[in-house]
MARLO-294073 format. One record per residue (C-alpha): residue number from 1; residue in three letters; chain; x, y, z. Coordinates in nm, 2 decimals. Example, Ala and Ser with C-alpha at 12.3 -4.5 7.8 and 13.67 -1.06 7.14 Angstrom:
1, ALA, A, 1.23, -0.45, 0.78;
2, SER, A, 1.37, -0.11, 0.71;
end
This chain:
1, MET, A, -1.00, -0.56, -0.15;
2, ALA, A, -1.13, -0.90, -0.07;
3, SER, A, -1.45, -0.93, 0.11;
4, ASP, A, -1.71, -1.17, 0.16;
5, VAL, A, -1.97, -0.91, 0.29;
6, PHE, A, -2.21, -0.98, 0.01;
7, PRO, A, -2.22, -1.19, -0.30;
8, ASP, A, -2.08, -1.04, -0.60;
9, THR, A, -2.31, -0.80, -0.78;
10, GLY, A, -2.07, -0.70, -1.04;
11, ASP, A, -1.75, -0.50, -1.04;
12, ALA, A, -1.69, -0.15, -1.13;
13, THR, A, -1.52, -0.14, -1.49;
14, GLU, A, -1.14, -0.13, -1.51;
15, ALA, A, -1.19, 0.21, -1.68;
16, SER, A, -1.32, 0.35, -1.36;
17, ARG, A, -1.09, 0.19, -1.12;
18, ASP, A, -0.79, 0.32, -1.34;
19, ALA, A, -0.95, 0.66, -1.33;
20, GLY, A, -0.98, 0.66, -0.96;
21, ALA, A, -0.60, 0.54, -0.94;
22, ARG, A, -0.50, 0.83, -1.18;
23, ALA, A, -0.72, 1.12, -1.00;
24, ASP, A, -0.63, 1.04, -0.65;
25, SER, A, -0.29, 0.98, -0.46;
26, PRO, A, -0.26, 0.64, -0.32;
27, LEU, A, -0.08, 0.78, -0.02;
28, ALA, A, -0.21, 1.14, 0.06;
29, VAL, A, -0.53, 1.00, 0.15;
30, GLN, A, -0.57, 0.71, 0.40;
31, PHE, A, -0.89, 0.53, 0.54;
32, HIS, A, -0.84, 0.35, 0.87;
33, LEU, A, -1.10, 0.10, 0.98;
34, LEU, A, -0.88, -0.13, 1.20;
35, GLY, A, -1.01, 0.07, 1.50;
36, PRO, A, -1.21, 0.37, 1.52;
37, MET, A, -1.29, 0.51, 1.17;
38, GLU, A, -1.06, 0.75, 1.09;
39, ILE, A, -0.97, 0.97, 0.75;
40, ARG, A, -0.64, 1.11, 0.72;
41, ALA, A, -0.53, 1.35, 0.45;
42, ASN, A, -0.18, 1.43, 0.43;
43, GLY, A, -0.16, 1.32, 0.79;
44, GLN, A, -0.43, 1.54, 0.90;
45, LEU, A, -0.74, 1.40, 1.08;
46, VAL, A, -1.08, 1.44, 0.88;
47, ALA, A, -1.38, 1.42, 1.09;
48, VAL, A, -1.67, 1.19, 0.95;
49, ARG, A, -1.98, 1.32, 1.12;
50, GLY, A, -2.28, 1.09, 1.18;
51, THR, A, -2.29, 0.72, 1.25;
52, ARG, A, -2.50, 0.65, 0.94;
53, GLN, A, -2.26, 0.83, 0.72;
54, ARG, A, -1.95, 0.62, 0.88;
55, ILE, A, -2.15, 0.30, 0.82;
56, VAL, A, -2.20, 0.35, 0.46;
57, LEU, A, -1.86, 0.46, 0.41;
58, ALA, A, -1.73, 0.16, 0.58;
59, MET, A, -1.95, -0.07, 0.36;
60, LEU, A, -1.81, 0.10, 0.05;
61, LEU, A, -1.44, 0.08, 0.15;
62, LEU, A, -1.48, -0.29, 0.24;
63, ASN, A, -1.61, -0.36, -0.11;
64, ALA, A, -1.38, -0.09, -0.29;
65, GLY, A, -1.44, -0.13, -0.67;
66, ARG, A, -1.77, -0.36, -0.62;
67, VAL, A, -2.11, -0.24, -0.64;
68, VAL, A, -2.29, -0.23, -0.29;
69, PRO, A, -2.67, -0.28, -0.34;
70, ALA, A, -2.84, -0.02, -0.15;
71, GLU, A, -3.06, -0.28, 0.03;
72, ARG, A, -2.72, -0.39, 0.16;
73, LEU, A, -2.65, -0.06, 0.30;
74, SER, A, -2.99, -0.03, 0.44;
75, THR, A, -2.93, -0.36, 0.63;
76, ALA, A, -2.57, -0.24, 0.76;
77, VAL, A, -2.74, 0.08, 0.91;
78, TRP, A, -3.06, -0.05, 1.02;
79, ASP, A, -3.02, -0.42, 1.06;
80, ASP, A, -3.35, -0.59, 0.97;
81, ASP, A, -3.57, -0.30, 1.06;
82, PRO, A, -3.51, 0.00, 0.80;
83, PRO, A, -3.75, 0.27, 0.78;
84, THR, A, -3.98, 0.35, 0.48;
85, THR, A, -3.74, 0.63, 0.43;
86, ALA, A, -3.42, 0.42, 0.41;
87, ARG, A, -3.37, 0.46, 0.04;
88, THR, A, -3.39, 0.84, 0.07;
89, GLN, A, -3.17, 0.84, 0.37;
90, ILE, A, -2.90, 0.64, 0.20;
91, GLN, A, -2.88, 0.90, -0.07;
92, ILE, A, -2.86, 1.17, 0.16;
93, SER, A, -2.56, 1.01, 0.32;
94, ILE, A, -2.38, 0.95, 0.01;
95, SER, A, -2.44, 1.30, -0.09;
96, LYS, A, -2.29, 1.41, 0.25;
97, LEU, A, -2.00, 1.17, 0.18;
98, ARG, A, -1.93, 1.30, -0.16;
99, THR, A, -1.92, 1.64, -0.03;
100, LEU, A, -1.67, 1.53, 0.27;
101, LEU, A, -1.45, 1.34, 0.01;
102, ALA, A, -1.43, 1.65, -0.22;
103, THR, A, -1.25, 1.83, 0.07;
104, VAL, A, -0.97, 1.55, 0.06;
105, GLY, A, -0.93, 1.56, -0.35;
106, LEU, A, -1.18, 1.26, -0.39;
107, ALA, A, -1.50, 1.44, -0.52;
108, ASP, A, -1.57, 1.20, -0.80;
109, ALA, A, -1.48, 0.85, -0.57;
110, ILE, A, -1.82, 0.75, -0.51;
111, VAL, A, -2.00, 0.63, -0.82;
112, THR, A, -2.39, 0.59, -0.84;
113, HIS, A, -2.48, 0.24, -1.02;
114, GLU, A, -2.81, 0.13, -1.13;
115, SER, A, -2.83, -0.12, -0.83;
116, GLY, A, -2.63, 0.07, -0.56;
117, TYR, A, -2.31, 0.24, -0.52;
118, PHE, A, -1.91, 0.18, -0.55;
119, ILE, A, -1.62, 0.37, -0.45;
120, ARG, A, -1.30, 0.39, -0.67;
121, ILE, A, -0.98, 0.42, -0.49;
122, PRO, A, -0.64, 0.25, -0.50;
123, ASP, A, -0.65, -0.04, -0.23;
124, ASP, A, -0.34, 0.08, -0.06;
125, THR, A, -0.55, 0.38, 0.09;
126, VAL, A, -0.76, 0.14, 0.31;
127, ASP, A, -0.57, -0.04, 0.60;
128, ILE, A, -0.75, -0.37, 0.58;
129, ALA, A, -0.61, -0.39, 0.23;
130, ARG, A, -0.27, -0.32, 0.35;
131, PHE, A, -0.31, -0.56, 0.66;
132, GLN, A, -0.40, -0.85, 0.42;
133, ARG, A, -0.14, -0.77, 0.16;
134, LEU, A, 0.13, -0.76, 0.46;
135, VAL, A, 0.00, -1.09, 0.59;
136, ALA, A, 0.04, -1.26, 0.26;
137, ALA, A, 0.37, -1.12, 0.22;
138, GLY, A, 0.47, -1.24, 0.56;
139, ARG, A, 0.36, -1.59, 0.47;
140, GLU, A, 0.56, -1.58, 0.16;
141, ALA, A, 0.88, -1.47, 0.33;
142, ALA, A, 0.82, -1.77, 0.56;
143, ARG, A, 0.75, -2.01, 0.28;
144, ARG, A, 1.12, -1.91, 0.15;
145, ARG, A, 1.22, -1.97, 0.50;
146, ASP, A, 1.34, -1.61, 0.55;
147, THR, A, 1.22, -1.58, 0.92;
148, ALA, A, 1.35, -1.25, 0.99;
149, ALA, A, 1.19, -1.10, 0.71;
150, ALA, A, 0.84, -1.28, 0.80;
151, ILE, A, 0.88, -1.19, 1.15;
152, THR, A, 0.91, -0.81, 1.04;
153, THR, A, 0.64, -0.81, 0.80;
154, PHE, A, 0.40, -0.97, 1.03;
155, ARG, A, 0.48, -0.70, 1.28;
156, LYS, A, 0.40, -0.43, 1.03;
157, ALA, A, 0.08, -0.59, 0.95;
158, ILE, A, -0.03, -0.62, 1.32;
159, ALA, A, 0.07, -0.26, 1.38;
160, LEU, A, -0.19, -0.12, 1.15;
161, TRP, A, -0.44, -0.23, 1.42;
162, ARG, A, -0.54, 0.05, 1.65;
163, GLY, A, -0.83, -0.14, 1.83;
164, GLU, A, -1.14, -0.34, 1.74;
165, ALA, A, -1.23, -0.29, 1.39;
166, PHE, A, -1.53, -0.03, 1.30;
167, ALA, A, -1.51, 0.03, 1.69;
168, GLY, A, -1.82, 0.27, 1.79;
169, LEU, A, -2.01, 0.15, 1.46;
170, ASN, A, -2.34, -0.02, 1.58;
171, SER, A, -2.38, -0.24, 1.28;
172, ARG, A, -2.47, -0.63, 1.30;
173, LEU, A, -2.35, -0.66, 0.94;
174, LEU, A, -2.00, -0.49, 1.04;
175, ARG, A, -1.98, -0.67, 1.36;
176, SER, A, -1.96, -0.99, 1.20;
177, VAL, A, -1.70, -0.84, 0.94;
178, ALA, A, -1.49, -0.75, 1.26;
179, LEU, A, -1.50, -1.09, 1.39;
180, GLN, A, -1.36, -1.21, 1.06;
181, LEU, A, -1.10, -0.97, 1.06;
182, GLU, A, -1.02, -1.04, 1.45;
183, GLU, A, -0.97, -1.40, 1.35;
184, GLU, A, -0.72, -1.31, 1.06;
185, ARG, A, -0.53, -1.08, 1.32;
186, LEU, A, -0.52, -1.37, 1.57;
187, ALA, A, -0.41, -1.60, 1.29;
188, ALA, A, -0.13, -1.36, 1.19;
189, ILE, A, -0.02, -1.30, 1.55;
190, GLN, A, 0.01, -1.67, 1.62;
191, GLU, A, 0.22, -1.73, 1.30;
192, ARG, A, 0.45, -1.46, 1.40;
193, ILE, A, 0.49, -1.62, 1.74;
194, ASP, A, 0.56, -1.95, 1.60;
195, LEU, A, 0.84, -1.77, 1.39;
196, GLU, A, 0.97, -1.63, 1.71;
197, LEU, A, 1.01, -1.97, 1.89;
198, ALA, A, 1.15, -2.11, 1.57;
199, SER, A, 1.41, -1.84, 1.60;
200, GLY, A, 1.51, -1.89, 1.97;
201, HIS, A, 1.29, -1.57, 2.09;
202, HIS, A, 1.11, -1.77, 2.33;
203, HIS, A, 1.19, -1.56, 2.64;
204, GLN, A, 1.05, -1.24, 2.43;
205, VAL, A, 0.70, -1.39, 2.35;
206, ILE, A, 0.61, -1.50, 2.71;
207, GLY, A, 0.46, -1.18, 2.82;
208, GLU, A, 0.27, -1.12, 2.50;
209, VAL, A, 0.13, -1.49, 2.48;
210, ARG, A, -0.01, -1.44, 2.86;
211, GLY, A, -0.17, -1.13, 2.75;
212, LEU, A, -0.34, -1.29, 2.45;
213, LEU, A, -0.45, -1.58, 2.67;
214, ALA, A, -0.63, -1.33, 2.90;
215, SER, A, -0.84, -1.21, 2.61;
216, HIS, A, -0.89, -1.54, 2.44;
217, PRO, A, -0.88, -1.83, 2.71;
218, LEU, A, -1.02, -2.09, 2.47;
219, ARG, A, -0.75, -2.08, 2.18;
220, GLU, A, -0.53, -2.38, 2.25;
221, LYS, A, -0.27, -2.28, 2.01;
222, LEU, A, -0.19, -2.00, 2.25;
223, TYR, A, -0.16, -2.26, 2.56;
224, GLN, A, 0.08, -2.46, 2.33;
225, GLN, A, 0.29, -2.16, 2.25;
226, LEU, A, 0.31, -2.05, 2.60;
227, MET, A, 0.41, -2.39, 2.72;
228, LEU, A, 0.68, -2.41, 2.46;
229, ALA, A, 0.83, -2.09, 2.53;
230, LEU, A, 0.82, -2.14, 2.91;
231, TYR, A, 0.99, -2.48, 2.88;
232, ARG, A, 1.23, -2.34, 2.63;
233, ASP, A, 1.31, -2.07, 2.88;
234, GLY, A, 1.41, -2.34, 3.13;
235, ARG, A, 1.08, -2.31, 3.34;
236, GLN, A, 0.94, -2.66, 3.30;
237, ALA, A, 0.72, -2.66, 3.62;
238, GLU, A, 0.55, -2.32, 3.49;
239, ALA, A, 0.49, -2.49, 3.14;
240, LEU, A, 0.30, -2.79, 3.31;
241, GLU, A, 0.11, -2.53, 3.52;
242, VAL, A, -0.01, -2.39, 3.18;
243, TYR, A, -0.14, -2.72, 3.08;
244, ARG, A, -0.31, -2.79, 3.39;
245, GLU, A, -0.49, -2.43, 3.35;
246, ALA, A, -0.60, -2.51, 3.01;
247, ARG, A, -0.74, -2.84, 3.11;
248, ARG, A, -0.93, -2.67, 3.40;
249, ILE, A, -1.08, -2.39, 3.16;
250, LEU, A, -1.16, -2.64, 2.90;
251, SER, A, -1.30, -2.92, 3.15;
252, GLU, A, -1.45, -2.76, 3.41;
253, GLU, A, -1.61, -2.46, 3.23;
254, HIS, A, -1.70, -2.62, 2.89;
255, GLY, A, -1.69, -2.98, 2.92;
256, LEU, A, -1.40, -3.05, 2.69;
257, ASP, A, -1.09, -3.23, 2.72;
258, PRO, A, -0.75, -3.07, 2.58;
259, SER, A, -0.67, -3.17, 2.19;
260, GLU, A, -0.45, -3.45, 2.15;
261, GLU, A, -0.21, -3.21, 2.03;
262, LEU, A, -0.18, -3.03, 2.36;
263, GLN, A, -0.19, -3.34, 2.57;
264, ALA, A, 0.09, -3.48, 2.34;
265, LEU, A, 0.30, -3.17, 2.42;
266, GLU, A, 0.24, -3.22, 2.78;
267, ARG, A, 0.40, -3.57, 2.78;
268, ALA, A, 0.67, -3.44, 2.57;
269, ILE, A, 0.75, -3.16, 2.83;
270, LEU, A, 0.73, -3.43, 3.12;
271, SER, A, 0.96, -3.67, 2.95;
272, ALA, A, 1.20, -3.38, 2.84;
273, ASP, A, 1.14, -3.51, 2.48;
274, PRO, A, 1.43, -3.36, 2.26;
275, SER, A, 1.15, -3.28, 2.00;
276, VAL, A, 1.05, -2.98, 2.22;
277, ALA, A, 1.37, -2.84, 2.30;
278, ALA, A, 1.48, -2.51, 2.10;
279, SER, A, 1.64, -2.57, 1.79;
280, PRO, A, 1.86, -2.36, 1.58;
281, PRO, A, 1.67, -2.12, 1.36;
282, PRO, A, 1.60, -2.24, 1.02;
283, GLN, A, 1.84, -2.10, 0.72;
284, ALA, A, 1.69, -1.92, 0.45;
285, GLU, A, 1.70, -2.11, 0.09;
286, PRO, A, 1.98, -2.01, -0.11;
287, SER, A, 1.84, -1.82, -0.39;
288, GLN, A, 1.96, -1.67, -0.71;
289, PRO, A, 1.97, -1.29, -0.73;
290, GLU, A, 1.64, -1.16, -0.85;
291, PRO, A, 1.65, -1.03, -1.20;
292, GLN, A, 1.66, -0.65, -1.23;
293, VAL, A, 1.33, -0.53, -1.32;
294, VAL, A, 1.39, -0.29, -1.63;
295, PRO, A, 1.11, -0.02, -1.68;
296, ARG, A, 1.04, 0.11, -2.03;
297, GLN, A, 0.78, 0.39, -1.96;
298, LEU, A, 0.86, 0.63, -2.23;
299, PRO, A, 0.57, 0.73, -2.47;
300, ALA, A, 0.64, 0.61, -2.85;
301, ARG, A, 0.86, 0.86, -3.03;
302, PRO, A, 0.66, 1.14, -3.18;
303, TYR, A, 0.58, 1.10, -3.51;
304, ALA, A, 0.73, 1.35, -3.77;
305, PHE, A, 0.90, 1.57, -3.51;
306, VAL, A, 1.10, 1.84, -3.68;
307, GLY, A, 1.30, 2.15, -3.59;
308, ARG, A, 1.46, 2.22, -3.25;
309, GLU, A, 1.81, 2.10, -3.35;
310, GLN, A, 2.01, 2.33, -3.15;
311, ALA, A, 1.77, 2.24, -2.83;
312, ARG, A, 1.82, 1.86, -2.92;
313, ARG, A, 2.21, 1.89, -2.95;
314, GLU, A, 2.23, 2.07, -2.62;
315, MET, A, 2.00, 1.83, -2.44;
316, GLN, A, 2.19, 1.51, -2.58;
317, GLN, A, 2.51, 1.66, -2.44;
318, VAL, A, 2.38, 1.70, -2.11;
319, LEU, A, 2.24, 1.35, -2.11;
320, ALA, A, 2.56, 1.21, -2.24;
321, ASP, A, 2.79, 1.38, -1.97;
322, GLU, A, 2.85, 1.10, -1.72;
323, ARG, A, 2.99, 1.38, -1.47;
324, SER, A, 2.68, 1.60, -1.50;
325, ASP, A, 2.41, 1.60, -1.23;
326, ALA, A, 2.21, 1.87, -1.37;
327, VAL, A, 1.84, 1.84, -1.40;
328, LEU, A, 1.74, 1.90, -1.75;
329, MET, A, 1.45, 2.15, -1.74;
330, VAL, A, 1.26, 2.21, -2.07;
331, SER, A, 1.02, 2.53, -2.03;
332, GLY, A, 0.80, 2.71, -2.25;
333, LEU, A, 0.43, 2.79, -2.31;
334, ALA, A, 0.15, 2.51, -2.35;
335, GLY, A, 0.18, 2.37, -2.71;
336, VAL, A, 0.52, 2.48, -2.81;
337, GLY, A, 0.63, 2.10, -2.81;
338, LYS, A, 0.79, 2.06, -2.48;
339, THR, A, 0.69, 1.71, -2.44;
340, ALA, A, 0.76, 1.63, -2.80;
341, LEU, A, 1.13, 1.76, -2.79;
342, ALA, A, 1.18, 1.57, -2.43;
343, VAL, A, 1.03, 1.22, -2.56;
344, SER, A, 1.22, 1.25, -2.86;
345, VAL, A, 1.55, 1.34, -2.70;
346, ALA, A, 1.49, 1.05, -2.48;
347, HIS, A, 1.45, 0.81, -2.73;
348, ASP, A, 1.79, 0.95, -2.90;
349, VAL, A, 1.99, 0.86, -2.60;
350, ILE, A, 1.78, 0.54, -2.49;
351, ASP, A, 2.10, 0.33, -2.54;
352, LEU, A, 2.28, 0.53, -2.27;
353, PHE, A, 2.03, 0.42, -2.02;
354, PRO, A, 2.03, 0.03, -2.03;
355, ASP, A, 1.89, 0.00, -1.67;
356, GLY, A, 1.54, 0.16, -1.77;
357, GLN, A, 1.34, 0.48, -1.85;
358, LEU, A, 1.07, 0.60, -1.61;
359, PHE, A, 0.78, 0.86, -1.70;
360, ALA, A, 0.50, 1.03, -1.56;
361, HIS, A, 0.28, 1.30, -1.62;
362, LEU, A, 0.24, 1.55, -1.34;
363, ARG, A, -0.10, 1.67, -1.38;
364, ALA, A, -0.43, 1.50, -1.35;
365, GLY, A, -0.67, 1.53, -1.61;
366, ASP, A, -0.84, 1.85, -1.45;
367, ALA, A, -0.48, 1.98, -1.45;
368, ARG, A, -0.44, 1.94, -1.07;
369, PRO, A, -0.07, 1.86, -0.98;
370, ILE, A, -0.03, 1.51, -0.88;
371, PRO, A, 0.14, 1.46, -0.54;
372, PRO, A, 0.49, 1.34, -0.57;
373, GLU, A, 0.39, 1.05, -0.33;
374, GLN, A, 0.18, 0.91, -0.61;
375, VAL, A, 0.44, 0.95, -0.84;
376, LEU, A, 0.71, 0.76, -0.61;
377, ASP, A, 0.46, 0.48, -0.56;
378, GLN, A, 0.42, 0.43, -0.93;
379, PHE, A, 0.80, 0.44, -1.01;
380, LEU, A, 0.88, 0.21, -0.72;
381, ARG, A, 0.64, -0.06, -0.86;
382, ALA, A, 0.76, -0.01, -1.21;
383, LEU, A, 1.11, -0.08, -1.05;
384, GLY, A, 0.99, -0.41, -0.92;
385, VAL, A, 0.90, -0.32, -0.55;
386, PRO, A, 0.62, -0.55, -0.42;
387, PRO, A, 0.32, -0.31, -0.33;
388, ALA, A, 0.29, -0.49, 0.01;
389, THR, A, 0.65, -0.38, 0.13;
390, LEU, A, 0.62, 0.01, 0.02;
391, PRO, A, 0.65, 0.23, 0.30;
392, GLN, A, 0.42, 0.53, 0.41;
393, GLY, A, 0.50, 0.89, 0.39;
394, ARG, A, 0.69, 1.10, 0.13;
395, GLU, A, 1.03, 1.08, 0.28;
396, ALA, A, 1.03, 0.71, 0.32;
397, LEU, A, 0.91, 0.66, -0.04;
398, ALA, A, 1.20, 0.90, -0.17;
399, GLY, A, 1.45, 0.72, 0.04;
400, MET, A, 1.35, 0.39, -0.12;
401, TYR, A, 1.35, 0.54, -0.47;
402, ARG, A, 1.68, 0.68, -0.46;
403, SER, A, 1.80, 0.34, -0.32;
404, HIS, A, 1.67, 0.16, -0.61;
405, LEU, A, 1.82, 0.39, -0.85;
406, ALA, A, 2.17, 0.37, -0.69;
407, GLY, A, 2.45, 0.25, -0.93;
408, ARG, A, 2.19, 0.22, -1.23;
409, ARG, A, 2.17, 0.40, -1.55;
410, VAL, A, 1.82, 0.53, -1.56;
411, LEU, A, 1.65, 0.81, -1.74;
412, VAL, A, 1.35, 0.99, -1.55;
413, LEU, A, 1.13, 1.20, -1.75;
414, LEU, A, 0.86, 1.42, -1.57;
415, ASP, A, 0.63, 1.58, -1.79;
416, ASP, A, 0.45, 1.93, -1.70;
417, ALA, A, 0.55, 1.99, -1.36;
418, ALA, A, 0.37, 2.27, -1.18;
419, ASN, A, 0.62, 2.37, -0.91;
420, ALA, A, 0.96, 2.27, -0.77;
421, ALA, A, 0.80, 2.11, -0.46;
422, GLN, A, 0.65, 1.85, -0.68;
423, VAL, A, 0.98, 1.75, -0.84;
424, GLU, A, 1.22, 1.77, -0.55;
425, PRO, A, 1.14, 1.43, -0.39;
426, LEU, A, 1.19, 1.28, -0.73;
427, LEU, A, 1.54, 1.40, -0.78;
428, PRO, A, 1.81, 1.12, -0.80;
429, ALA, A, 2.11, 1.11, -0.61;
430, ASP, A, 2.31, 0.89, -0.82;
431, PRO, A, 2.50, 1.06, -1.13;
432, GLY, A, 2.40, 0.77, -1.34;
433, VAL, A, 2.04, 0.86, -1.31;
434, LYS, A, 1.94, 1.16, -1.56;
435, LEU, A, 1.62, 1.36, -1.50;
436, ILE, A, 1.44, 1.55, -1.78;
437, VAL, A, 1.17, 1.78, -1.65;
438, THR, A, 0.91, 1.99, -1.89;
439, THR, A, 0.73, 2.28, -1.73;
440, ARG, A, 0.52, 2.59, -1.84;
441, GLY, A, 0.68, 2.79, -1.56;
442, THR, A, 1.06, 2.81, -1.44;
443, LEU, A, 1.04, 2.59, -1.10;
444, PRO, A, 1.21, 2.85, -0.89;
445, GLY, A, 1.41, 2.68, -0.60;
446, LEU, A, 1.50, 2.36, -0.79;
447, PRO, A, 1.87, 2.31, -0.76;
448, ASN, A, 2.13, 2.26, -1.04;
449, VAL, A, 1.91, 2.32, -1.34;
450, ARG, A, 2.01, 2.36, -1.69;
451, ARG, A, 1.73, 2.53, -1.87;
452, ILE, A, 1.63, 2.50, -2.24;
453, ASP, A, 1.36, 2.77, -2.29;
454, LEU, A, 1.13, 2.70, -2.61;
455, GLY, A, 0.95, 2.96, -2.80;
456, PRO, A, 0.72, 2.89, -3.10;
457, LEU, A, 0.89, 2.73, -3.39;
458, PRO, A, 0.98, 2.98, -3.69;
459, ALA, A, 0.71, 2.90, -3.97;
460, GLU, A, 0.96, 2.75, -4.18;
461, ALA, A, 1.09, 2.50, -3.94;
462, SER, A, 0.72, 2.40, -3.88;
463, HIS, A, 0.66, 2.32, -4.21;
464, GLU, A, 1.03, 2.17, -4.29;
465, PRO, A, 0.98, 1.86, -4.52;
466, ILE, A, 1.04, 1.53, -4.34;
end
């Protein structure tokens, strides 16, 4: 996540960031800083007790993946007057945070570095990062003159705010960051209002801009937007009254004159200049269809794979049957070759799935089942969905996943499933999409399964010459 809280003192290694992304769901745990600090795990609020712990965690989250020096954490907690025990108290806070994060599956998220600490989490778990990505996506849509998409995206970004950033945290350093973030929020709102005005929505924004001016009476851009909205709504006199109020506040209270831009707008309204009249909304640029992203995620074909000919033929037949929507489940004890068979068969039929192949291992390194939200997130990115447009929540992700697979011929391979609940959100709805699942169990409750049970290979097959 971009941050200017302190100079760069060294990034966490790529391996560390990758490990954090693998071990933790990007959606099951969410950190909220745009308002009072909150942690939510699967939608449930997790209490972060102690102001010191909250400030330390906020600093780590602001700079996810980057080392935060211990001295900087002390400054954030105690401003310029840290106690002699500051380093020890920071260590205690880190220990308490590790204990807390372990309860939501992030036991190894905070890492000690020789100069401080860093936290390794996917960016999408922090609302500030999501806000900034959505704003960037809104600006890109506006650049393409896709005004409706830009307005919607800006609205999503602003909706992430629940109040003042870091509300309730008494830290001078965090207050300075909160001011920067507030400027970003207001800039995004003003850009969206400009787009609303360009789209002829002048009546709808009048109340909103009045409310913003009540809180920010020195922002001339807001006076300009309110004057335009009122004038285009047929309320010329009120638009001119807004200008007089702006001039009074700026001149009488601050000794300033309105900007030349604001003065020019007043003159244009007085003369009913056509340049300030409502204009037709801009048309989006004609664009060529985006090339379809074709994921190729299968592992390499297993070297020297032998045996399992009957199972191989049966699997090939199921995958080649265009009318079948059966889930092909390969079950058996650990080590019998389920994954090798599934990957080998997937390569056998790869030409039947020209629109791509998706692969996910469903257990983390410590054998914990990986939440389906994380797999859906991974698959949607592989299918070309911009991260900023990914929805939150299992149902929304699953719906987008099925929509992107509709009408395509894609093979999905899920390796080492723990239970049916882990697989169900990943079931495709289109018969052109085939699903192979390997599991050590039987996945009771999974619908429409074609099961292939594997036992140990006979000795002669396991030594068959190649």
